[in-house]
C-alpha positions in Angstrom: -47.7 -61.8 158.2 -46.8 -64.5 155.5 -43.9 -62.0 154.7 -43.0 -62.0 158.4 -42.8 -65.4 158.6 -40.6 -65.7 155.5 -38.3 -62.9 157.0 -37.6 -65.1 160.0 -37.1 -68.0 158.4 -34.6 -66.4 156.2 -32.7 -64.8 158.7 -32.7 -68.3 161.0 -31.4 -69.8 158.0 -28.9 -67.4 157.6 -27.4 -67.0 160.9 -27.7 -70.9 161.6 -24.8 -70.9 158.9 -22.4 -68.6 160.5 -19.9 -69.4 163.7 -21.4 -67.7 166.5 -18.0 -65.8 167.8 -17.4 -64.3 170.9 -14.3 -62.4 172.7 -14.7 -63.7 176.2 -11.9 -62.8 179.2 -12.0 -66.2 179.9 -9.5 -67.1 177.5 -8.5 -70.7 176.9 -5.0 -72.3 178.7 -3.0 -74.2 176.1 0.2 -76.0 176.2 3.2 -73.9 174.8 3.3 -74.0 171.3 6.3 -75.5 169.5 7.2 -73.6 166.2 6.7 -75.3 162.9 8.2 -74.9 159.4 5.6 -75.8 156.5 6.6 -76.1 153.1 4.0 -75.7 150.3 1.9 -76.4 153.2 3.0 -79.8 154.4 4.8 -79.9 157.8 8.8 -80.3 158.1 10.3 -82.4 160.3 13.4 -81.9 162.2 14.9 -84.9 163.7 16.8 -83.3 166.5 17.2 -79.3 166.9 13.4 -77.5 166.9 13.0 -74.1 165.4 12.3 -71.9 167.8 11.6 -67.7 168.5 14.8 -66.2 170.4 14.3 -63.1 173.1 14.2 -60.8 170.1 10.9 -62.8 169.0 12.7 -63.5 166.0 11.8 -66.8 164.7 14.8 -68.6 164.3 15.2 -72.2 161.8 17.7 -74.7 161.5 19.5 -73.3 158.2 20.7 -76.9 156.6 17.3 -78.7 156.6 15.2 -76.0 155.3 18.1 -75.1 153.0 18.3 -78.5 151.7 14.4 -79.1 151.0 14.7 -75.6 149.2 17.5 -77.3 147.0 20.3 -75.3 148.1 23.7 -76.9 148.7 25.2 -76.1 151.9 28.7 -75.3 152.6 30.8 -74.6 155.8 34.4 -73.2 156.2 36.4 -71.3 158.9 37.4 -67.9 158.5 39.6 -66.2 161.3 38.5 -68.9 163.5 34.8 -68.5 163.0 32.8 -70.8 160.9 31.3 -69.3 157.7 28.2 -71.0 156.3 27.2 -70.7 152.4 24.4 -71.4 150.9 23.8 -72.0 146.6 21.0 -72.4 144.3 20.9 -71.7 140.0 20.1 -68.6 141.2 21.0 -67.2 144.6 24.3 -67.1 147.2 24.3 -66.3 150.5 27.4 -66.6 153.2 27.3 -66.2 156.9 29.2 -66.2 160.0 28.3 -67.9 162.9 28.1 -65.0 165.9 27.0 -62.2 163.4 23.8 -60.6 162.5 25.2 -59.6 158.9 24.8 -61.7 155.9 26.0 -61.4 152.1 23.1 -62.1 150.2 24.1 -62.0 146.4 26.8 -59.8 147.2 25.0 -57.6 149.1 25.8 -57.2 152.8 22.1 -57.7 154.8 21.7 -57.1 158.8 19.2 -59.3 160.7 18.0 -58.3 163.9 19.1 -61.6 165.6 22.5 -63.4 165.4 23.3 -66.3 163.4 23.9 -68.9 166.0 25.3 -72.7 167.1 22.9 -74.6 168.5 22.7 -78.2 169.6 25.4 -78.6 166.9 22.9 -77.0 164.4 23.4 -73.6 162.6 20.2 -71.5 163.3 19.4 -68.4 161.1 16.7 -65.6 161.5 13.7 -66.6 159.3 14.2 -63.5 157.1 17.6 -64.6 155.7 15.5 -67.6 154.3 13.1 -65.3 152.4 15.8 -62.8 150.8 18.7 -65.5 150.7 16.7 -68.5 148.9 14.1 -66.0 147.2 11.0 -67.6 148.8 7.9 -66.3 149.8 7.9 -66.7 154.1 4.7 -65.8 156.1 5.0 -65.9 159.7 1.5 -67.1 161.2 1.3 -66.1 164.8 -1.3 -67.8 165.8 0.0 -71.0 165.0 3.1 -70.1 165.5 3.8 -71.8 162.0 6.1 -70.7 159.5 5.0 -71.1 156.2 7.4 -71.1 153.2 6.2 -71.2 149.6 2.4 -72.2 148.6 -0.2 -72.0 151.3 -2.4 -74.3 149.4 -3.7 -76.3 151.8 -4.5 -79.8 150.3 -7.5 -81.8 150.5 -7.6 -85.2 151.7 -7.4 -87.6 148.5 -4.6 -85.0 146.8 -1.8 -86.5 149.2 -0.7 -90.3 150.1 -2.3 -91.3 153.5 -2.4 -93.9 155.6 -5.5 -96.2 154.4 -6.4 -99.4 156.8 -9.1 -101.8 156.8 -12.0 -100.8 158.6 -12.6 -103.9 160.4 -10.1 -103.7 163.6 -12.2 -100.3 164.3 -15.7 -101.8 163.9 -15.3 -102.6 168.0 -15.5 -99.1 168.6 -19.2 -99.0 167.1 -21.3 -101.5 169.0 -23.7 -99.7 171.0 -27.0 -99.2 169.5 -27.4 -97.3 166.3 -23.3 -96.5 166.6 -23.0 -98.4 162.9 -24.8 -94.7 161.6 -21.4 -93.4 161.6 -20.0 -96.1 159.6 -21.8 -95.5 156.8 -21.2 -92.6 154.2 -24.1 -89.9 153.4 -25.5 -92.0 150.8 -25.5 -94.9 152.9 -23.1 -96.8 151.6 -20.9 -98.8 154.2 -17.2 -97.5 154.6 -14.5 -100.2 153.6 -11.3 -98.3 154.6 -10.1 -95.9 157.4 -7.8 -93.0 156.7 -5.7 -92.9 159.6 -4.2 -89.4 160.2 -1.3 -88.3 162.4 -1.3 -84.5 163.5 1.7 -84.0 161.4 -0.6 -84.5 158.2 -2.4 -81.3 159.2 -3.1 -78.6 158.0 -5.8 -80.4 155.9 -9.0 -79.4 153.5 -11.7 -81.8 154.5 -14.9 -81.5 152.6 -14.0 -77.7 152.0 -13.0 -76.8 155.4 -9.5 -76.1 156.4 -8.3 -78.1 159.9 -4.9 -76.4 160.8 -4.7 -78.0 164.2 -6.1 -79.4 167.5 -4.5 -79.1 170.8 -6.0 -79.9 174.3 -7.5 -76.8 176.1 -8.8 -75.4 179.6 -11.6 -72.8 179.9 -12.7 -72.3 183.5 -11.6 -75.3 184.9 -13.5 -77.3 182.1 -11.3 -79.6 179.7 -11.6 -79.0 175.7 -10.4 -80.1 172.7 -9.7 -77.1 170.6 -9.7 -77.2 166.9 -8.6 -74.5 164.7 -10.2 -74.1 161.1 -10.7 -71.4 158.2 -14.4 -70.9 159.2 -16.7 -73.6 160.5 -16.0 -76.9 162.5 -15.8 -80.4 161.6 -17.7 -82.7 163.9 -15.6 -84.1 166.2 -15.8 -87.5 168.1 -13.9 -89.7 170.3 -13.1 -93.6 169.9 -12.2 -94.4 173.4 -10.1 -97.1 175.2 -13.1 -98.4 176.8 -13.8 -99.4 172.9 -17.0 -96.8 172.6 -17.9 -94.0 170.7 -18.0 -90.7 172.5 -20.2 -88.0 170.3 -19.5 -84.5 170.7 -20.9 -81.2 169.5 -18.7 -77.8 169.5 -19.9 -75.3 172.2 -20.7 -72.4 170.0 -20.6 -70.1 172.6 -17.3 -70.1 172.9 -16.1 -70.0 169.4 -13.6 -67.6 169.2 -12.2 -65.9 165.7 -8.6 -65.0 165.4 -6.9 -62.0 164.4 -5.5 -63.8 161.4 -9.5 -64.4 160.4 -9.2 -68.1 161.3 -11.5 -69.6 164.2 -11.4 -71.6 167.5 -13.8 -74.1 168.4 -14.1 -76.3 171.4 -15.2 -79.7 171.7 -15.9 -80.8 175.6 -14.0 -83.9 177.0 -16.4 -84.8 179.4 -20.1 -84.8 178.5 -23.3 -85.7 180.3 -24.6 -87.0 177.1 -22.5 -90.4 177.6 -24.4 -91.0 180.4 -28.2 -89.3 179.8 -28.0 -90.5 176.0 -25.9 -93.3 175.4 -26.2 -94.9 178.9 -22.2 -95.0 179.1 -21.1 -94.8 183.2 -17.6 -94.0 183.8 -15.9 -94.7 186.8 -13.7 -91.8 186.8 -14.1 -88.5 184.3 -12.9 -89.0 180.8 -9.1 -87.8 180.2 -7.5 -86.9 176.9 -5.5 -90.2 177.4 -8.5 -92.4 177.5 -8.6 -91.5 173.8 -7.3 -93.7 171.1 -8.7 -91.8 168.2 -10.5 -88.2 167.3 -13.0 -88.9 164.4 -13.7 -86.6 161.7 -17.6 -87.5 161.1 -18.8 -87.1 157.5 -15.8 -85.4 156.0 -15.4 -88.2 153.0 -17.5 -90.4 151.1 -14.8 -93.0 150.4 -13.3 -93.6 154.0 -13.8 -93.2 157.9 -11.7 -90.5 158.5 -9.5 -90.9 161.8 -6.4 -89.5 163.8 -4.4 -91.1 166.1 -4.7 -89.6 169.7 -1.3 -87.1 169.3 -1.4 -86.5 173.3 -1.6 -90.8 174.5 1.8 -90.3 175.7 
């Protein structure tokens, strides 16, 4: 009997640590994803023309911004009335003509699925040309619609420069009874600072978990925030424009494993816990625009970690 109890206990502990994965026909509805380019696991910013997928499903990137970040010199000329773009590094050279699907890479002619085009006064080229032409490792992330160039080693909170602020202006969100629990680290030491993230800071590794991205999602008419991680969810809370804290738990039954091994986790926007457990009565259902910040609970011993609401507008 004792062995049975021990076995049952072991099984309970084992499965408690593994995400419950479902593949449901009730797929989440999310907004159209913008193609992003990451260089050494950091998102690149494009001032105007953005990367996109063309009609052939080829990923097209604005070559100037990507090339210059990779240390290439970009040149422009005209030949037979057509614009020619050249890229040069210490080891590689590329010559391409706008309107053509062929480029000369290190003296060898190569043909691509899509033509080099001008769009919004920028020259867009197929992603594969960046890989072959500039000697870079390039990976396409179909789930996130991300182009990974170079290293895919995701940095930790402590390894990069982030926006650190005093915690004082944020204490207004923690006025209800026992809410100050969230203002201390796991040792009970009060936080003095806040790391205020932007969505452009993602992906980041927090307390051993990689957070790739967050986005609004709808399943069966219910609104959620969808979190993509490498495995486990990060506990998510909301700081609202009503100067209060809303605690949330991921809906474990909705957890979905993606084809690349990452996971989607879902946090409800509206929860009965606000009223039943915390006595918070909303005149109208909480909306995504009512959130000032997302809070990632207990991911740092040094600072409270927040993210400014990326969907406030």
